[in-house]
C-alpha positions in Angstrom: 21.6 -83.1 -58.8 18.3 -81.2 -59.7 18.4 -77.2 -59.3 16.0 -78.0 -56.1 18.4 -79.9 -54.8 21.1 -77.5 -55.5 18.9 -74.6 -54.1 18.0 -76.8 -50.8 21.8 -77.8 -50.3 22.7 -74.6 -49.9 19.6 -73.7 -47.4 20.9 -73.5 -43.9 17.7 -74.3 -42.4 18.8 -74.5 -39.0 19.9 -70.7 -38.9 16.0 -70.3 -41.1 14.2 -72.1 -38.0 16.3 -69.9 -35.1 15.2 -66.8 -37.2 11.1 -67.8 -37.2 11.4 -68.9 -33.7 12.8 -65.3 -32.7 10.0 -63.5 -34.9 7.5 -65.8 -33.6 8.3 -65.1 -30.0 7.9 -61.4 -30.4 4.2 -59.9 -30.4 2.5 -58.1 -32.5 1.0 -54.5 -32.3 -2.7 -56.1 -32.6 -1.6 -58.7 -29.9 -1.0 -55.9 -27.7 -3.6 -53.9 -28.2 -6.0 -56.7 -27.6 -4.2 -57.6 -24.7 -5.1 -53.7 -23.5 -8.9 -54.5 -24.6 -9.0 -57.3 -22.2 -6.8 -55.5 -19.5 -9.7 -52.6 -19.5 -12.3 -55.1 -19.3 -11.0 -56.3 -15.9 -10.3 -53.0 -14.9 -12.2 -50.5 -15.9 -9.2 -48.4 -17.4 -6.0 -48.7 -19.8 -2.7 -49.8 -18.1 -0.2 -47.7 -17.4 2.4 -49.6 -18.9 3.4 -52.6 -21.1 4.5 -54.6 -17.7 1.0 -54.7 -16.6 -0.1 -56.4 -19.6 2.2 -59.6 -18.4 -0.1 -62.0 -18.0 -2.6 -61.2 -20.8 -0.3 -62.2 -23.7 2.6 -64.1 -24.8 5.5 -63.3 -26.3 8.1 -60.5 -26.0 6.5 -57.0 -25.8 9.3 -55.1 -24.6 9.5 -52.9 -27.9 6.0 -51.7 -26.9 4.5 -48.9 -24.8 1.0 -47.7 -23.8 0.2 -44.4 -25.2 -3.3 -42.9 -24.9 -4.7 -46.3 -24.0 -3.3 -47.9 -27.4 -0.4 -50.3 -28.4 2.6 -48.2 -29.7 5.7 -49.7 -31.1 6.7 -51.7 -34.1 3.7 -52.2 -36.6 1.6 -49.5 -35.1 0.3 -46.9 -37.1 
């Protein structure tokens, strides 16, 4: 068996796929910021909480909050 074959046989591809899907389902800071901009464009003011952004983006946004009209949370500076 080749080195690549041995390496692949040790890879749990289903576990890797599950983890990738969990990561893909989470929103990014940039996506939350973009949703805030869209919200402001429609409503003329920043949302008070991320709950108000539910229709503006897909993914899990529970790790974020709105602070001063900007996203705060993982990956935000």
